[in-house]
N, C-alpha and C positions, 0 to 999 in steps of 0.2 A: 425587727430587721432595721438598718440604717436606710437613708435617704438619698446618699451621695455616693456616686461612683467614680471610678478612676477611669480615666480612658486613655490609652496608650497608642503610639503608631500613628497619630493624626498627620495629615499631610499638612505641609507648609503651608499649600494653597488653599487650606479650609479655613472658611471665615467663621464666627461665631455664629452667625445666621445659618451656615451649612449644618452646624452640629445642632443648633436648636431644632431646625427642621427634621433631621435624621430623628432624633431623639423623641421628638413630638410623636413619632408613632407608638410609644409605649405610655404615653400620657402628658401632662403638663411638666415643662422644664421651668424650675423657679430661680436656677441661677448656673451660670457657667462661668468657671475660672481657667484662663489658658494658661500655663507656666510660661515664663520668659526669664532670660538669664538677667540677673541683676546688675551687672555692668554693662551688657552690650544691649539688652532689649531684644535679643535673638529668641524668637519661639523655640521651645524645646522639644514641640512633637507630642505633647501630652496637656492632660489638664482634669479638671474635675466639673461634673455636671451631677445637679441636685435635682432632683424629681418632687413632685407633691407629697406621694405616698412610699410606702415601704413596697406594696404592692406594684407600682409602677416601676419601682427601681428593680427588684425582681424580675420583671418581665422585661426591663431594657437587658439585663444582663443576658438572658435566655435568647433574645430575638437579635440583639445588636452585636454581640462578641462573634468576631469573625466577620461582620458587615463591611463591605467596600464602600469608603468614602473618598472620592475623586478618584486617588491612585494609591491608595495605602489599605492594609484590612486592619480594622480597627481590633484593639484588645479591650475589653470591656468588663470590669469586675468592681466588686463592693469595695469601697474605698476603706482602707485600713485607718485607724486612728492614729494621729501622729503622737509620738511620747512627747511630754512636757520638755521645752527648750532650758536649759541650765541658764539662768542671768549670769551674764559678764559681769567680773568684777573690775572696777578701774580703780587702779592706785591701790596702795596698800598692799592688799594681796595678804596671804599667810606668812607667817613668819617661823623659821626654822628655831631649832635650840639655840638659845643664847642671844637670838635676834629679837631684841626689845624694841618697843615703839621711842623713837627719841623726840623730845621735846621741840617744836617749831622753835626756831631762832637762836636757839642756843646749842654749845656744844656739850658733848657727854664727858 
């Protein structure tokens, strides 16, 4: 079993310390990652909590899914692995039929 949890419906008023305190009911919290919008930095209301052992992770799901934190009811589940992201290609890209590479500095 995994050690990472997905936590949804987190109050905008909740701090990382509030989350650590709540999840410590189930064991040792080793890390917390709160999701923020890349452009605005605004908190998206969800994040990931990593516990020390798979047993603690299971206990956190059983104990804290549906728990009230400040003014919102949390959703807590085992985090699903993210699919690997494709690397972005810069320049060149794919060429279609009849589109061959032209040498630099000269005309074809």
